[in-house]
N, CA, C and O atoms as a MOPAC input file, in Angstrom:
PM7 MOZYME 1SCF
protein

 N      0.85600 1    -1.15700 1    -0.02300 1
 C      0.01700 1     0.04400 1    -0.00600 1
 C      0.85100 1     1.21700 1    -0.04800 1
 O      1.76400 1     1.31800 1     0.77100 1
 N      0.64400 1     2.12100 1    -0.91200 1
 C      1.39500 1     3.32200 1    -0.99500 1
 C      0.43100 1     4.57200 1    -0.86900 1
 O     -0.48200 1     4.83200 1    -1.65300 1
 N      0.76400 1     5.24900 1     0.17000 1
 C     -0.03700 1     6.47800 1     0.60900 1
 C      0.90900 1     7.60500 1     0.85700 1
 O      1.92800 1     7.44600 1     1.52800 1
 N      0.56200 1     8.77700 1     0.30200 1
 C      1.32400 1     9.92100 1     0.56500 1
 C      0.34200 1    11.03600 1     1.00900 1
 O     -0.68800 1    11.28500 1     0.38200 1
 N      0.72400 1    11.68100 1     2.11500 1
 C     -0.13400 1    12.77900 1     2.57400 1
 C      0.65600 1    14.06900 1     2.29000 1
 O      1.82000 1    14.24600 1     2.64900 1
 N     -0.10300 1    14.96200 1     1.60000 1
 C      0.50400 1    16.20900 1     1.22600 1
 C     -0.01400 1    17.32100 1     2.24300 1
 O     -1.15100 1    17.79200 1     2.23300 1
 N      1.00400 1    17.66200 1     3.11600 1
 C      0.60800 1    18.65200 1     4.24500 1
 C      0.18500 1    20.03900 1     3.68300 1
 O     -0.50800 1    20.79300 1     4.36700 1
 N      0.59600 1    20.36500 1     2.45600 1
 C      0.28300 1    21.62100 1     1.86300 1
 C     -1.15300 1    21.68400 1     1.22800 1
 O     -1.67900 1    22.75100 1     0.91300 1
 N     -1.70200 1    20.54400 1     1.07600 1
 C     -3.00000 1    20.38100 1     0.37300 1
 C     -4.06100 1    20.97500 1     1.21900 1
 O     -4.01500 1    20.93000 1     2.44800 1
 N     -5.05800 1    21.55500 1     0.51800 1
 C     -6.25500 1    22.05700 1     1.18400 1
 C     -7.16400 1    20.88500 1     1.63900 1
 O     -8.05000 1    21.07400 1     2.47300 1
 N     -6.94400 1    19.72800 1     1.10600 1
 C     -7.81300 1    18.48200 1     1.47800 1
 C     -7.22300 1    17.86200 1     2.73500 1
 O     -6.04000 1    17.53600 1     2.82300 1
 N     -8.11100 1    17.72300 1     3.68600 1
 C     -7.65000 1    17.26200 1     5.03900 1
 C     -6.92700 1    15.86600 1     4.82300 1
 O     -7.19000 1    15.11300 1     3.88500 1
 N     -6.07100 1    15.63800 1     5.71800 1
 C     -5.20000 1    14.33100 1     5.64100 1
 C     -6.08300 1    13.07300 1     5.70700 1
 O     -5.78400 1    12.09300 1     5.02400 1
 N     -7.08200 1    13.07100 1     6.45000 1
 C     -7.99800 1    11.84300 1     6.54800 1
 C     -8.68300 1    11.68400 1     5.23500 1
 O     -8.91100 1    10.53500 1     4.85600 1
 N     -9.02900 1    12.66300 1     4.51600 1
 C     -9.74500 1    12.59600 1     3.17000 1
 C     -8.68600 1    12.18900 1     2.15800 1
 O     -9.00600 1    11.41600 1     1.25400 1
 N     -7.46200 1    12.65300 1     2.24600 1
 C     -6.42700 1    12.19900 1     1.29800 1
 C     -6.19100 1    10.65000 1     1.41300 1
 O     -6.03400 1     9.92600 1     0.42900 1
 N     -6.18100 1    10.21300 1     2.72300 1
 C     -5.95400 1     8.82100 1     3.00900 1
 C     -7.11900 1     7.97700 1     2.45200 1
 O     -6.92000 1     7.00200 1     1.72700 1
 N     -8.35500 1     8.40300 1     2.83000 1
 C     -9.58900 1     7.67100 1     2.27800 1
 C     -9.56500 1     7.56000 1     0.73500 1
 O     -9.77900 1     6.47600 1     0.19300 1
 N     -9.29900 1     8.70300 1     0.01600 1
 C     -9.24200 1     8.69200 1    -1.45500 1
 C     -8.20500 1     7.76200 1    -1.88200 1
 O     -8.51800 1     6.95100 1    -2.75500 1
 N     -7.04100 1     7.74700 1    -1.41800 1
 C     -6.03200 1     6.95300 1    -1.87200 1
 C     -6.24100 1     5.45000 1    -1.74100 1
 O     -6.00100 1     4.64500 1    -2.64100 1
 N     -6.70100 1     5.15700 1    -0.55800 1
 C     -6.99900 1     3.68100 1    -0.27100 1
 C     -8.17100 1     3.20600 1    -1.05400 1
 O     -8.16300 1     2.09100 1    -1.57600 1
 N     -9.15900 1     4.00600 1    -1.14800 1
 C    -10.29100 1     3.60300 1    -1.98200 1
 C     -9.85900 1     3.43500 1    -3.45600 1
 O    -10.20800 1     2.44100 1    -4.09200 1
 N     -9.15900 1     4.33300 1    -3.95300 1
 C     -8.63400 1     4.26300 1    -5.31900 1
 C     -7.91100 1     3.00400 1    -5.52100 1
 O     -8.17900 1     2.29000 1    -6.48700 1
 N     -7.00100 1     2.68600 1    -4.65700 1
 C     -6.13300 1     1.47100 1    -4.77100 1
 C     -7.04800 1     0.24800 1    -4.57400 1
 O     -6.90500 1    -0.72300 1    -5.31600 1
 N     -7.95300 1     0.25500 1    -3.63200 1
 C     -8.81500 1    -0.93600 1    -3.50900 1
 C     -9.67700 1    -1.17100 1    -4.70300 1
 O     -9.76500 1    -2.28500 1    -5.22000 1
 N    -10.31100 1    -0.12100 1    -5.14000 1
 C    -11.23600 1    -0.32400 1    -6.27300 1
 C    -10.51000 1    -0.53000 1    -7.55700 1
 O    -11.04000 1    -1.18500 1    -8.45500 1
 N     -9.32400 1    -0.00500 1    -7.69400 1
 C     -8.40400 1    -0.26300 1    -8.90200 1
 C     -7.66300 1    -1.56100 1    -8.88800 1
 O     -7.02400 1    -1.89700 1    -9.88500 1
 N     -7.70700 1    -2.29700 1    -7.83800 1
 C     -6.99100 1    -3.56600 1    -7.84200 1
 C     -5.62900 1    -3.63300 1    -7.21200 1
 O     -5.09700 1    -4.71200 1    -6.95200 1
 N     -5.04200 1    -2.41500 1    -6.95800 1
 C     -3.75800 1    -2.39300 1    -6.34300 1
 C     -3.67800 1    -2.97900 1    -5.04100 1
 O     -2.66000 1    -3.54900 1    -4.65000 1
 N     -4.80600 1    -2.84700 1    -4.29500 1
 C     -4.98200 1    -3.48100 1    -3.04900 1
 C     -6.07100 1    -4.51300 1    -3.20800 1
 O     -7.24400 1    -4.16000 1    -3.33300 1
 N     -5.70000 1    -5.80800 1    -3.20400 1
 C     -6.60600 1    -6.92000 1    -3.49900 1
 C     -7.64300 1    -7.14900 1    -2.36200 1
 O     -7.40400 1    -6.73500 1    -1.22700 1
 N     -8.71100 1    -7.75900 1    -2.64100 1
 C     -9.75100 1    -8.09600 1    -1.55100 1
 C     -9.03300 1    -8.96700 1    -0.58800 1
 O     -8.32400 1    -9.88500 1    -1.00000 1
 N     -9.18500 1    -8.71900 1     0.67900 1
 C     -8.58300 1    -9.40000 1     1.76400 1
 C     -7.23300 1    -8.96400 1     2.21900 1
 O     -6.67100 1    -9.49900 1     3.17500 1
 N     -6.69700 1    -7.95200 1     1.50300 1
 C     -5.40300 1    -7.29700 1     1.90400 1
 C     -5.61800 1    -6.73600 1     3.26700 1
 O     -6.60000 1    -6.05300 1     3.55700 1
 N     -4.64400 1    -7.05600 1     4.10700 1
 C     -4.60400 1    -6.49800 1     5.64400 1
 C     -3.95300 1    -5.08500 1     5.64500 1
 O     -2.77000 1    -4.97900 1     5.32200 1
 N     -4.66900 1    -4.02100 1     5.99000 1
 C     -4.16100 1    -2.77000 1     6.10500 1
 C     -3.33400 1    -2.66700 1     7.37900 1
 O     -3.54500 1    -3.41500 1     8.33400 1
 N     -2.34100 1    -1.68400 1     7.38000 1
 C     -1.53300 1    -1.58200 1     8.58400 1
 C     -2.42400 1    -1.08600 1     9.76700 1
 O     -3.46600 1    -0.46700 1     9.55200 1
 N     -1.98400 1    -1.37400 1    11.00400 1
 C     -2.74400 1    -0.89200 1    12.12600 1
 C     -2.82200 1     0.62900 1    12.15000 1
 O     -1.97600 1     1.29800 1    11.55700 1
 N     -3.78600 1     1.16300 1    12.79800 1
 C     -3.98300 1     2.55300 1    12.88200 1
 C     -2.69000 1     3.27100 1    13.38000 1
 O     -2.24400 1     4.28200 1    12.83600 1
 N     -2.14600 1     2.68000 1    14.42800 1
 C     -0.91900 1     3.32700 1    15.01900 1
 C      0.24000 1     3.18500 1    13.98200 1
 O      0.91500 1     4.18000 1    13.71700 1
 N      0.47100 1     2.09200 1    13.43900 1
 C      1.53400 1     1.90800 1    12.49300 1
 C      1.42000 1     2.87400 1    11.26000 1
 O      2.37800 1     3.53200 1    10.85400 1
 N      0.20400 1     2.90200 1    10.71600 1
 C      0.09000 1     3.88400 1     9.60300 1
 C      0.28600 1     5.29100 1     9.99700 1
 O      0.96900 1     6.05100 1     9.31000 1
 N     -0.31000 1     5.66700 1    11.11700 1
 C     -0.10200 1     7.02000 1    11.57000 1
 C      1.36300 1     7.39900 1    11.78200 1
 O      1.77600 1     8.52400 1    11.49800 1
 N      2.17900 1     6.39000 1    12.31200 1
 C      3.58200 1     6.74200 1    12.53500 1
 C      4.29300 1     6.83000 1    11.14200 1
 O      5.17000 1     7.67000 1    10.93900 1
 N      3.87500 1     5.91500 1    10.16600 1
 C      4.49100 1     5.95600 1     8.87300 1
 C      4.22300 1     7.26300 1     8.10500 1
 O      5.08400 1     7.80400 1     7.41100 1
 N      2.94600 1     7.74900 1     8.27500 1
 C      2.55400 1     8.90500 1     7.48800 1
 C      2.92700 1    10.22800 1     8.21300 1
 O      3.00900 1    11.29500 1     7.60400 1
 N      3.14600 1    10.10200 1     9.53300 1
 C      3.46500 1    11.31800 1    10.30100 1
 C      2.18300 1    12.17900 1    10.61600 1
 O      2.19100 1    13.40900 1    10.66300 1
 N      1.10500 1    11.39800 1    10.82300 1
 C     -0.15900 1    12.00900 1    11.19600 1
 C     -0.60400 1    11.48100 1    12.52100 1
 O     -0.05900 1    10.50500 1    13.03500 1
 N     -1.66700 1    12.17300 1    13.11200 1
 C     -2.20300 1    11.73700 1    14.29100 1
 C     -2.93900 1    10.40400 1    14.21200 1
 O     -3.52300 1    10.09500 1    13.17300 1
 N     -2.92800 1     9.62000 1    15.25900 1
 C     -3.65700 1     8.35700 1    15.33900 1
 C     -5.13300 1     8.61800 1    14.99900 1
 O     -5.71500 1     7.87800 1    14.20600 1
 N     -5.69400 1     9.56700 1    15.53200 1
 C     -7.06900 1     9.87600 1    15.28800 1
 C     -7.45300 1    10.12000 1    13.74000 1
 O     -8.55600 1     9.83000 1    13.27600 1
 N     -6.44700 1    10.66300 1    13.04000 1
 C     -6.59600 1    10.90300 1    11.60500 1
 C     -6.78500 1     9.66900 1    10.91300 1
 O     -7.69700 1     9.55800 1    10.09400 1
 N     -5.92700 1     8.64400 1    11.19700 1
 C     -5.99400 1     7.36100 1    10.57400 1
 C     -7.28000 1     6.63700 1    10.97000 1
 O     -7.97000 1     6.05000 1    10.13600 1
 N     -7.58200 1     6.69700 1    12.27400 1
 C     -8.84000 1     6.02100 1    12.75100 1
 C    -10.04100 1     6.57400 1    12.10200 1
 O    -10.96000 1     5.80800 1    11.80900 1
 N    -10.12200 1     7.90100 1    11.83700 1
 C    -11.29400 1     8.51800 1    11.20600 1
 C    -11.37900 1     8.04000 1     9.77700 1
 O    -12.47500 1     7.73800 1     9.30400 1
 N    -10.27500 1     7.95800 1     9.07500 1
 C    -10.16300 1     7.44400 1     7.71500 1
 C    -10.71900 1     5.97800 1     7.65000 1
 O    -11.54200 1     5.62300 1     6.80600 1
 N    -10.24700 1     5.24200 1     8.51800 1
 C    -10.58500 1     3.78500 1     8.51900 1
 C    -12.10600 1     3.68100 1     8.81900 1
 O    -12.77600 1     2.83600 1     8.22500 1
 N    -12.61600 1     4.44900 1     9.65000 1
 C    -14.09700 1     4.40900 1     9.94200 1
 C    -14.90400 1     4.88100 1     8.74000 1
 O    -15.95900 1     4.33600 1     8.41300 1
 N    -14.36600 1     5.92000 1     8.09100 1
 C    -15.12200 1     6.35900 1     6.87700 1
 C    -15.00400 1     5.27500 1     5.73200 1
 O    -16.00000 1     5.04200 1     5.04600 1
 N    -13.85900 1     4.63000 1     5.51300 1
 C    -13.77200 1     3.62700 1     4.52500 1
 C    -14.62200 1     2.43000 1     4.90900 1
 O    -15.14800 1     1.75200 1     4.02700 1
 N    -14.77500 1     2.14400 1     6.21000 1
 C    -15.66500 1     1.06400 1     6.52300 1
 C    -17.07900 1     1.39000 1     6.25300 1
 O    -17.81200 1     0.54500 1     5.74000 1
 N    -17.51100 1     2.57700 1     6.57000 1
 C    -18.80000 1     3.03900 1     6.28500 1
 C    -19.14800 1     3.06800 1     4.77800 1
 O    -20.30500 1     2.94400 1     4.37800 1
 N    -18.06900 1     3.24100 1     3.95700 1
 C    -18.29300 1     3.28600 1     2.50600 1
 C    -18.16400 1     1.91000 1     1.83700 1
 O    -18.33900 1     1.75000 1     0.62900 1
 N    -17.81600 1     0.82800 1     2.77900 1
 C    -17.78700 1    -0.42600 1     2.24500 1
 C    -16.46800 1    -0.81700 1     1.59300 1
 O    -16.34400 1    -1.89300 1     1.00800 1
 N    -15.48800 1     0.06900 1     1.70300 1
 C    -14.18400 1    -0.17900 1     1.10700 1
 C    -13.31700 1    -1.20100 1     1.90100 1
 O    -12.61300 1    -2.03600 1     1.33300 1
 N    -13.41200 1    -1.08200 1     3.20700 1
 C    -12.75300 1    -1.98700 1     4.11700 1
 C    -13.67700 1    -2.55000 1     5.12600 1
 O    -14.76400 1    -2.01200 1     5.33800 1
 N    -13.29200 1    -3.61000 1     5.75500 1
 C    -14.06700 1    -4.19300 1     6.86600 1
 C    -13.04800 1    -4.45600 1     8.04200 1
 O    -11.88500 1    -4.81400 1     7.85300 1
 N    -13.56800 1    -4.25800 1     9.16700 1
 C    -12.79400 1    -4.57600 1    10.31300 1
 C    -13.25400 1    -5.85400 1    10.96600 1
 O    -14.44800 1    -6.05100 1    11.19000 1
 N    -12.32100 1    -6.71300 1    11.26900 1
 C    -12.61700 1    -8.09500 1    11.82900 1
 C    -12.01300 1    -8.15800 1    13.17600 1
 O    -11.05000 1    -8.88000 1    13.43400 1
 N    -12.66100 1    -7.30500 1    14.12100 1
 C    -12.22300 1    -7.28500 1    15.52900 1
 C    -10.77700 1    -7.13500 1    15.66700 1
 O    -10.19200 1    -6.20900 1    15.10600 1
 N    -10.11200 1    -8.08700 1    16.45700 1
 C     -8.69700 1    -7.91900 1    16.75900 1
 C     -7.80900 1    -8.31600 1    15.63000 1
 O     -6.59900 1    -8.10800 1    15.71100 1
 N     -8.40400 1    -8.94200 1    14.46000 1
 C     -7.55300 1    -9.49200 1    13.44100 1
 C     -7.15600 1    -8.30100 1    12.56600 1
 O     -6.14600 1    -8.39400 1    11.86800 1
 N     -7.88200 1    -7.20900 1    12.56600 1
 C     -7.42400 1    -6.08100 1    11.78400 1
 C     -8.46100 1    -5.53100 1    10.80200 1
 O     -9.64100 1    -5.87600 1    10.85600 1
 N     -7.97100 1    -4.64200 1     9.88200 1
 C     -8.70600 1    -4.11000 1     8.87300 1
 C     -8.36500 1    -4.51700 1     7.46800 1
 O     -7.20900 1    -4.36800 1     7.07300 1
 N     -9.26600 1    -5.00700 1     6.70900 1
 C     -9.05000 1    -5.68700 1     5.43500 1
 C     -9.82100 1    -5.03800 1     4.34200 1
 O    -10.88800 1    -4.47500 1     4.58900 1
 N     -9.29800 1    -5.09800 1     3.07800 1
 C     -9.94300 1    -4.61000 1     2.03000 1
 C    -11.18300 1    -5.52900 1     1.72200 1
 O    -11.03100 1    -6.73600 1     1.53200 1
 N    -12.47400 1    -4.89300 1     1.67700 1
 C    -13.66400 1    -5.67000 1     1.48600 1
 C    -13.89300 1    -5.88300 1     0.02200 1
 O    -13.36600 1    -5.14100 1    -0.80800 1
 N    -14.72500 1    -6.95400 1    -0.33300 1
 C    -15.14400 1    -7.15700 1    -1.64900 1
 C    -15.89000 1    -5.99200 1    -2.17800 1
 O    -16.76300 1    -5.54100 1    -1.43500 1
 N    -15.70900 1    -5.42800 1    -3.31600 1
 C    -16.38100 1    -4.25700 1    -3.79300 1
 C    -17.88700 1    -4.42800 1    -3.88100 1
 O    -18.61800 1    -3.46400 1    -3.65100 1
 N    -18.33700 1    -5.51400 1    -4.17600 1
 C    -19.79900 1    -5.62400 1    -4.38000 1
 C    -20.57100 1    -6.06300 1    -3.16800 1
 O    -21.78000 1    -6.27500 1    -3.25200 1
 N    -19.90000 1    -6.20700 1    -2.03100 1
 C    -20.72400 1    -6.59400 1    -0.83500 1
 C    -21.26400 1    -5.46300 1    -0.02800 1
 O    -22.42000 1    -5.06900 1    -0.18300 1
 N    -20.41900 1    -4.92600 1     0.85100 1
 C    -20.84100 1    -3.85100 1     1.71900 1
 C    -21.33100 1    -2.62300 1     1.03200 1
 O    -22.34200 1    -2.03500 1     1.41800 1
 N    -20.61000 1    -2.23200 1     0.00600 1
 C    -20.99000 1    -1.01100 1    -0.69000 1
 C    -22.37400 1    -1.15500 1    -1.35100 1
 O    -23.19400 1    -0.23800 1    -1.28800 1
 N    -22.62400 1    -2.30400 1    -1.98000 1
 C    -23.90300 1    -2.53900 1    -2.54500 1
 C    -24.98500 1    -2.63700 1    -1.61800 1
 O    -26.10000 1    -2.17000 1    -1.85000 1
 N    -24.65800 1    -3.26200 1    -0.52900 1
 C    -25.69100 1    -3.44700 1     0.55900 1
 C    -26.16000 1    -2.04500 1     1.19600 1
 O    -27.32600 1    -1.79200 1     1.50100 1
 N    -25.10500 1    -1.20600 1     1.34300 1
 C    -25.23800 1     0.07700 1     1.95100 1
 C    -26.05800 1     0.99000 1     0.88300 1
 O    -26.90200 1     1.77000 1     1.32200 1
 N    -25.84800 1     0.91100 1    -0.33800 1
 C    -26.54000 1     1.70100 1    -1.37400 1
 C    -27.92600 1     1.24300 1    -1.48300 1
 O    -28.83800 1     2.06000 1    -1.61300 1
 N    -28.14400 1    -0.07500 1    -1.43500 1
 C    -29.51600 1    -0.54800 1    -1.49100 1
 C    -30.39800 1    -0.12800 1    -0.24700 1
 O    -31.58900 1     0.16800 1    -0.34700 1
 N    -29.68400 1    -0.13300 1     0.93600 1
 C    -30.53900 1     0.22400 1     2.15900 1
 C    -30.75500 1     1.68600 1     2.04100 1
 O    -31.84400 1     2.12800 1     2.40700 1
 N    -29.82200 1     2.51800 1     1.55900 1
 C    -30.16300 1     4.04000 1     1.36900 1
 C    -31.24100 1     4.24200 1     0.43700 1
 O    -32.10900 1     5.08600 1     0.66300 1
 N    -31.24500 1     3.50500 1    -0.62300 1
 C    -32.30500 1     3.67400 1    -1.65900 1
 C    -33.63700 1     3.30000 1    -1.12700 1
 O    -34.63000 1     3.97000 1    -1.41200 1
 N    -33.69400 1     2.22100 1    -0.34100 1
 C    -34.93300 1     1.84500 1     0.27700 1
 C    -35.47500 1     2.77100 1     1.24800 1
 O    -36.69300 1     2.93500 1     1.31200 1
 N    -34.62600 1     3.43300 1     2.05800 1
 C    -34.98300 1     4.41900 1     2.96900 1
 C    -35.46800 1     5.66600 1     2.28200 1
 O    -36.44100 1     6.27800 1     2.72200 1
 N    -34.77000 1     6.08100 1     1.14500 1
 C    -35.26000 1     7.16000 1     0.38200 1
 C    -36.65700 1     6.84500 1    -0.30300 1
 O    -37.52200 1     7.71900 1    -0.35300 1
 N    -36.83600 1     5.72100 1    -0.77100 1
 C    -38.15700 1     5.25600 1    -1.41300 1
 C    -39.30200 1     5.38000 1    -0.42400 1
 O    -40.35700 1     5.93000 1    -0.74100 1
 N    -39.08600 1     4.87100 1     0.76300 1
 C    -40.08900 1     4.83700 1     1.73300 1
 C    -40.39800 1     6.31700 1     2.17700 1
 O    -41.56200 1     6.67600 1     2.35500 1
 N    -39.38600 1     7.11900 1     2.34200 1
 C    -39.55700 1     8.56000 1     2.73300 1
 C    -40.34200 1     9.20900 1     1.69700 1
 O    -41.36400 1     9.80700 1     2.03400 1
 N    -39.97000 1     9.16100 1     0.40300 1
 C    -40.65800 1     9.79200 1    -0.70400 1
 C    -42.08400 1     9.49400 1    -0.76400 1
 O    -42.92300 1    10.35800 1    -1.01600 1
 N    -42.37600 1     8.20100 1    -0.52100 1
 C    -43.70600 1     7.70600 1    -0.52000 1
 C    -44.60100 1     8.37900 1     0.59700 1
 O    -45.74100 1     8.78700 1     0.37400 1
 N    -43.95600 1     8.45200 1     1.84000 1
 C    -44.62500 1     9.04300 1     2.93700 1
 C    -44.84100 1    10.57500 1     2.70100 1
 O    -45.74800 1    11.18800 1     3.26400 1
 N    -43.95500 1    11.15600 1     1.83400 1
 C    -44.18900 1    12.66300 1     1.59000 1
 C    -45.27500 1    12.76400 1     0.53400 1
 O    -45.74100 1    13.88500 1     0.32600 1
 N    -45.70300 1    11.80300 1    -0.11000 1
 C    -46.77200 1    11.93900 1    -1.08100 1
 C    -46.27300 1    11.99700 1    -2.55700 1
 O    -47.05400 1    12.23200 1    -3.48000 1
 N    -45.02100 1    11.78700 1    -2.73400 1
 C    -44.50300 1    11.71000 1    -4.09800 1
 C    -44.88600 1    10.51500 1    -4.87500 1
 O    -44.86700 1     9.41900 1    -4.31500 1
 N    -45.23600 1    10.62400 1    -6.12300 1
 C    -45.44500 1     9.32800 1    -6.86500 1
 C    -44.19500 1     8.84300 1    -7.39100 1
 O    -43.20600 1     9.57200 1    -7.31000 1
 N    -44.11000 1     7.61300 1    -7.96300 1
 C    -42.89000 1     6.90300 1    -8.32900 1
 C    -42.10600 1     7.85800 1    -9.30800 1
 O    -40.90200 1     8.04500 1    -9.13100 1
 N    -42.74700 1     8.42300 1   -10.27700 1
 C    -41.92100 1     9.24000 1   -11.21000 1
 C    -41.31400 1    10.52100 1   -10.53700 1
 O    -40.20300 1    10.92100 1   -10.88700 1
 N    -41.98700 1    11.11100 1    -9.64800 1
 C    -41.44600 1    12.20900 1    -8.80600 1
 C    -40.24900 1    11.83500 1    -7.99500 1
 O    -39.26500 1    12.56800 1    -7.89500 1
 N    -40.36800 1    10.65300 1    -7.41000 1
 C    -39.33100 1    10.17800 1    -6.51300 1
 C    -38.08100 1     9.89800 1    -7.36900 1
 O    -36.96500 1    10.28500 1    -7.02000 1
 N    -38.32300 1     9.17500 1    -8.56300 1
 C    -37.18400 1     8.80700 1    -9.35900 1
 C    -36.57900 1    10.10900 1    -9.93100 1
 O    -35.35400 1    10.15600 1   -10.04100 1
 N    -37.23900 1    11.04700 1   -10.26100 1
 C    -36.66200 1    12.33700 1   -10.69100 1
 C    -35.81900 1    12.99800 1    -9.56900 1
 O    -34.73500 1    13.52500 1    -9.82300 1
 N    -36.30300 1    12.95900 1    -8.42500 1
 C    -35.54100 1    13.52600 1    -7.31600 1
 C    -34.32600 1    12.73900 1    -7.07500 1
 O    -33.29100 1    13.35000 1    -6.80900 1
 N    -34.32400 1    11.36500 1    -7.13900 1
 C    -33.18300 1    10.60200 1    -6.99400 1
 C    -32.07900 1    10.89200 1    -8.03400 1
 O    -30.91000 1    11.14200 1    -7.73700 1
 N    -32.59000 1    10.82900 1    -9.31400 1
 C    -31.68100 1    11.14800 1   -10.34000 1
 C    -31.01600 1    12.50500 1   -10.27800 1
 O    -29.84600 1    12.64300 1   -10.63400 1
 N    -31.73900 1    13.49100 1    -9.83700 1
 C    -31.07200 1    14.85800 1    -9.65100 1
 C    -30.01600 1    14.75900 1    -8.56300 1
 O    -28.93200 1    15.32700 1    -8.69500 1
 N    -30.33000 1    14.03000 1    -7.46900 1
 C    -29.46500 1    13.95700 1    -6.39000 1
 C    -28.08800 1    13.28800 1    -6.75300 1
 O    -26.99300 1    13.69500 1    -6.36400 1
 N    -28.31600 1    12.19900 1    -7.55900 1
 C    -27.08600 1    11.38800 1    -8.03400 1
 C    -26.29700 1    12.33400 1    -9.00300 1
 O    -25.07900 1    12.43100 1    -8.85900 1
 N    -26.93600 1    13.02400 1    -9.97000 1
 C    -26.17300 1    13.93300 1   -10.86200 1
 C    -25.46800 1    15.00300 1   -10.05000 1
 O    -24.31200 1    15.31400 1   -10.33800 1
 N    -26.11300 1    15.57600 1    -9.05100 1
 C    -25.41200 1    16.55300 1    -8.33100 1
 C    -24.25900 1    16.02300 1    -7.48900 1
 O    -23.28600 1    16.75400 1    -7.30500 1
 N    -24.30300 1    14.78800 1    -6.96000 1
 C    -23.24900 1    14.15400 1    -6.21600 1
 C    -22.07100 1    13.89900 1    -7.07800 1
 O    -20.92200 1    14.08900 1    -6.67900 1
 N    -22.37400 1    13.45300 1    -8.29800 1
 C    -21.25200 1    13.01800 1    -9.13800 1
 C    -20.70000 1    14.16900 1    -9.97200 1
 O    -19.64500 1    14.03800 1   -10.59300 1
 N    -21.39800 1    15.27700 1    -9.98800 1
 C    -20.81700 1    16.47700 1   -10.66800 1
 C    -19.75100 1    17.24100 1    -9.87400 1
 O    -19.01200 1    18.07000 1   -10.40600 1
 N    -19.70800 1    16.92200 1    -8.58700 1
 C    -18.69700 1    17.64400 1    -7.77900 1
 C    -17.37700 1    16.87800 1    -7.70800 1
 O    -16.42900 1    17.34000 1    -7.07400 1

């Protein structure tokens, strides 16, 4: 795993770490099941605070990029498992909420499409 933190960047270090690990995991440079360094070891290697790496690992886990297996460590997760489940759960929550708000299916889909376009445009 190759990660570099640019201290001069306007992007916070934990976001830089998240982006690089996610890109390497999704691009295949970090294979499924690869064990990431411990939080303390990576923090020492990168010269950042332990909390910075811990926050990045939590974010990556929430995004389905990695999975923590208790005391065994943090590993690259299969791309189609956690991320797909999380996206499906979010879509279901959205659909139920849109229905409660009185939107018909076409209106709900239009709102979802606009939200996705806006998110991917940035």
